N, C-alpha and C positions, 0 to 999 in steps of 0.2 A: 527620947528615942522613939517611943511609940508614935508620937505625933509626926515625927519625921517620916516614919514608914508609911503612915496613912496618907500623908501628902504625896509621897512617891507613887503609891498605888493609884491615887486619883489622877496624877499627872499621866501615868501610863494609859489609864482608861480614856482620858481625853484624846490622846494621840490615836488610840485605836478607833474611837468613834469618828474622828476626823478623817482617818484613812478610808474607813468604810464609806463615808459620805462622798469623798472624792471619787472612789471607784464606781459608786452608784450613779453619780453625776455623769461620769465618763460613758458608762453603759447607756444611760438615757440619751446622751448626746449622739451616740452611735445609732441607736434606734431611730432618732429623729432624722439623722442623715440617710438612713436606709429608706425611710418612708419618702423622703424628698426625692431621692434618686430612683425610686421605683424598684429597688432590688429586694425589698422585703417580701415580694410575692413568692419568690422561690428560694429564699434563704432565711432561716430564723436568726434571731439576734445572737445567740450563742455561737452558731456556726460562723457567722460573719465576723464576730469578735476574734474567734480562733484563727480564721483565715488571715485577718489583719495582723495578728501578732506573729503567726508563723511565716506568712508570705510577704510581710511588710505591707505597704499600702496597696499592693497590686492584687486584684481579684481576677479569677478566671472568667472570661466572657462565655455566655451560653452559646452552645453550638448553633450555628446559623447556616441556612442553605447557601447564603452568599459566600461562605467560607469553604463550601464543598467544591473542590477542584474538578470533580467528576460530574457536576451538575450539567445536564444536557449532553453528556458524553458516555453515559452508561450504555453498555451493549450486553445483551443476553445471548448466549450461544446455546442452541438446541442440542440436546444429547441424542443424536440420531442413532437408530439401530446400526450396528457395525457393517451391515451389508452395503451401506452408502459411503463408507470411507475406509475403515481399518481392514475389512475383508478384502478390499481391492488391493491393498498393499501386500497382504499376505499371499495373494496370487499374482505377484508382480511380473512373473514370466509370461503371463497371458495378456498384459496390458497393451502391448504393441506387437503387431504381427511379425515384424522383421527384426525387432531389437529386444534385448533383454533389459528391462527397465529396473531390475532389482538393484544394481549398483547406484542408480540415480535417485532412489528413494531413501538412501542412507543419509545419515546426518540431518534427519528431519526434512528431507526433500532437497537438501543442498547438493547431494551427491558426494563422491569421493573427494577428499582434500587433495590439493595439488602439492605434491612433495618435490617433484622435479622442476626446478626453476633456473635453467641455464641462463647465463648473462644477466641474472637479476632483473628479468623482464617484469616480473610481478613483485609486489611487496611481500614481506615475510609472513604476514598473517591474513586470514580472511578469504582465501581463494579456493574455489571448488570447481569440479567438472560438473556444472549444473546443467541439467536438461531443460530445454525451453518449455516443456510441457508439465513441469512439476510445480507451477505457481500455486495451485490450490492446496498442495501439501504444505508448502512454505508458509502460506497465508494462515492456514489453520493452526500451525504450530506457533506462529507469532501471536495469533489471537489468544492462545492459551495463557500468554503472559501479558496481555493488554492490561494496562494499569486500571482501567475503568470497567473491566469485566465484572458482571454481577450475576448472582444466582437468583435474584429477585426480579422476575420479568416485569413487574409493575413499575420498576424504576427505570427500565431500559428505554432509551431513545431510539434504538434500532435493534433488530433481531438478526443474528447471523446463522445461516444454515450451512454447516460444514459438509456439504455433499461434494464429492470429487467428480463433478460432472464430466470433465474432460477425460479423465482416466477411464471413467465408466463407458462413455461412448466410443473412446478410442479402441476398445477391445472389439467393437462390432462394426467398424466402418467399412470393412471389406468382407464380403461373402455372407452377410447376415441380413435377414429380412427386417422390415420395419417393426414387427412385433417384438423382436429381440432388442432392437436398438431403443425402443421406447419403454420397455418394461420397467426399468428403474425410475424413470421420470414419473410414470403413473403411480408407482408405489410410494415414491417420496411425497408427491402432492396429496395423495390420500392420507398419508400419515400426518402431514403438516396441517391439513384442513380440519383435522379433528382436535387440534390443540387449542387451548384457551387463548394462547398468544396470537394465534392466527385470527381469531374472531374479533380481536380488539380493533384491528384496522383492515381485516380481510387480506392480510399479507402485505399491505402497502408499506409496512415498516421492515419487511424481511429483505435480506439480500444474500446472494451466494456468489462464489468465485468460480469461474471456468478457466481452466488452464489451456484452452484452445480458443480459436477465433470464434466470435459470436455466431457466425453462419453455420458452424458445426452443430448448433443447437436450434436451428430455425428451418427445418425441413417443411416446405409448404404443401407437399403432396403426400398421397398415400401410396405412391409408387415405390416399389422396392429398389428401383434403379436410381432413385433420388438420393441425395447425399444427407448424412447426418441424422440426428434425432429431432423430435418436435418439442423438446423440453420447454422452450421459451414461447411456443405458440399454443400451449395448453391454457385453458381458461384461467386457472388459478395463478399460473406463473406470470401471466400478463400483469399481475399486481406486484410482483417482486422486481427487484433490481439485480441485474447481472453485471458483475465486474469481470471482464475478460481481457485477454491480451490484444484483441482487436474488436472494436465495436461495429455494429451494423447501423443501418439508417433508422432503426427503431429507437424510441426514446426511453426505454427502460433498461438499456445496457450502456455501460461506460467502459472505455479502454483504460487500462492501467499498464505500466511497463512490463515487458517481458523480463523474466529473471536473468541477470547477468552472471558472470563468474565470481564477482566480488560480493562478499557478505560480511561486512565489518560489524564488530560488536561494540566498538567505541568510536566516539567522534575523532579522537586523536588518530586513529587508523585512516580515516577519511582525509583528514588534513594532511597527513604525510603523503598519501597517494596524490592528492591535488598538487602539492609542492613538486612531487616527482614529475607529474605531467607538464607543469609549467617549465621545468628545466630541460625536458626532453628535446633533443635536436631532431628535426624532421627533414629527412633528406629527400623525400618524395613529395611532389605537389599533391598527388591524389592516389588512392588505392581502391581496389574492388576485391571483395571476397565473396565468391559465389559461383554458380554454375549457370549455363544457358538454359532456356526453356524452349527447346525446339518445337514443341507441340502447341505452344501458345502463340497465336498470330499477333497478339498485342504486345508481346514481350520485346523489350529493347536490350535485353541482357547480352545477346550475341554481338550486337553493335558496340556495346560498352566494352566488352571483352576485347574485341578487335582494336578499338581505340586505345585501350590500356596497354595491350601487348605491343602496339606499334609506337608507343611513346616512352622515351627514357625517363620521363618524369612520373611514371605510374608504376605502382607495385601491385601485381596481380597474385591473389591467393586462390587457386582453383579448387572448388569444392564439388568435384564430379563424383559420380556414384562410387562409393567405397573409399573415398578420400578422407581418411581419419584425421588428417592434419587440420581440417577445418573444425573438428570437434575438440581440438587441443587448445585450452585457454592461452598457453604460452605462444603458440603460433599466431592465433588471432590477435592477441594484444600486441605482439611484436610488429605485425603488419600495420596495424592501425596507429601505433605510437610513432611509426616512422613517417607518417603522412600528415599533411596539413588538412586535406579534405578526404572524406570517405563516401563513395557512391552508394546510394541506397535505393535502387530501382525496385519496383514491385516484383514479387515472385509468384508463388502459388496464390497469394492474396496481396493486398495493398501494403501491409506492414511487414517488418522484419525484426527479428531479435538483434540482428547486426546493427541496427540503428542505436541501440542502447550500449552495445559493445563499443561502438565508435565514440559515443559521448564519454563513456568510461575511460577511453584512451585519450581524451582531449582532442579528438579528431572531428573537425566540423562536418556534419552530415550534409550530403547533397541529395535532394529529393527531386523526383520527376513526376510526382502526382500528389495532389493535396491530401488524398486519402491515406497517404503513408505516415503522416504525423499530425498535420495541422488540424484535421477534423477528428482526430482520435484522442490524444492524451491531454484533454482539456484541463485536467487538474494538475498535471505534472510538468508540462512544458509551457514556456512563455506564449502569451497570445500574439505578441509581435514576433513572428517567426524569423524575420530578417535579422534579429539580434543573434541567433545561434545557428543559422543554416543558410544554404543556398538553394534556390529553386530553378531548375532547368525544365521547361515544359517537355513532356514526353514526346509530343509530335515534332519538336525541333530536332530531337535525336533521330526519330524514325525517318523524317524527311531530309535529314542531313543538312539542316539549315545552320549548323554550327558544330564545332567540336568542343568536347568537354574541356580539353586542355586549354584552348583559347579562351573559353568563357571564364575559367577559374583564374587564369593569368591576369584578367582584366580587373579582378577585385583588388582594390588598393591595399597595400601592406598594412596601413594603419587600421583599416576595417577588418582585415584578417586577424590582427592581434586582439582587437576588441571582441570579435566573434569567438575566438578560442578561449578567451577569459570567461565569456558567458557560458560556453560549453562546460568548462571545468567547474564553474559554480553550480551547474546543474547536477553534478555527480551525486551528491547525497540524496537528491530528490528522486533518482532513478534506480537506486540500488535497494535491495531488501536486506535489512540487518539480520545477523545470525539469530535464528529463532531459539538457539540453545542458550543465548544470553538472557538472564532474567529480565533485563530492561535495556534496550538499545538506547544509547545516550545522545541520539540526534534524530531529527525529523527525516525519516526515510520514505521510500515509496509506499510502504505499508501505512505509516501514520498519515500521509497525505490522502491516501485512498479512504481511510476511515473517516477523516475529517470531511471529505467530499460526500460520503454516503450519509453522514449525520446531517449535513446541511441540506442534502436532497430530501431526506425523510421529513425534516422540519418544514421545508417548503410544501411538501405534500400535505402534512398535518395542518398547515395554515389554510390550504385550499379546502380541506374538509370542514374546518371551522367556519369557512365562508359560506357553507351550505351546499357544497358539491356532494353528490351521492358517492359514498365510499365503496359501494359495490360496483361502480363503473370504473374501469381501468383508466389510469392516467398515461398509459404508454404512448398515446398519440395526442396528448393534451397540447393544444395550441400549435401543434406541428413543430415544436422545438423541444430540446432537452430541458428538463426541469433543473 
């Protein structure tokens, strides 16, 4: 019996030794594999063994810059003193001489939501009475939720300056001297130029958004009777890029779309609206929403109004002084939805907010000057403008060499259908998504503008690497836009 017990113990010891040998061999094999694959530099053998048993054969790859979806897209936003943005909104009643802007800065710059929607002219969600001059507020609030916003300026590919330049100068355009109009511009640039982010590229990677046309920030003289501020003619600002609703001939500003009345938060809302515009029956050949400019010798608006009112194929929406119906999203959208073409002549400047309202309504814009769109919205509209619009030379209308009605009737029906489809496809590119949404689920006008500014700054950065002096402005480089 004793002999049997001794044999049993030896047998158990043999199996135990054999098991230890197998485990040690397996561990050594894993160490060899680690050395061969190069993973032993950042993982010890025990950790690697545990990971293999817990996670099966799959190991976590080390974090790589190639996996960083924000690489090359990071934007740093300056935290400006409140005098340059929030304080302006607090004093909203003084922003425009003749209008109370307080309602329009509600909902993060979108304005009051549209609750009255007779005849279901609009879709159910996403519509607001948006003022055309609140773009800088909308853009700022969108930037707060930009997916690649960073607090580390050393990571940033571009630097955003949230100065409400348009609202600031709009307070002082009438009845104020140039010292008052320029005060905020001087203060801003003094503040910026003292920041380490500025000295990195002397402001070349900085950009701001102006909710008015670029010329409102480009006063050339020191005469009080001259228009606007000199924000973009100051030495430091020549290094920055301005995004505005209408650009000038200078090469450091770019036009981005006027805000429309539609601010969807989801891609599905855009798709439903596009489907609605494809199904809409259009009883008029063309329409015009606007007012004459009797004091402008170059204006063709009076002639267009006469042609429209004398034609049964035209729908005229008069926007004379005090005519609130042209500020009503339902009235404007109803007029444009009923028409195949929408006339977009120059007004106080070359561009119009109405251009984007017509695109939103699936109405083909008709331009009379290349500065109204083709030389403006280079990032947002197709380079081949014949795909989405009609061009009638301004002089043809002034000299009565043809009538709008006859010109538009000559466009083949097949071509019209193709142009309308192109216009409807443009809708997501020209609307600004709801800034109250944590993340807009489609590429809108904001996203396209950000992409454009990042590409521009990268081109400038390459120019600097090629040996060009970063202290010399690029605003007139090669005579073309960067």
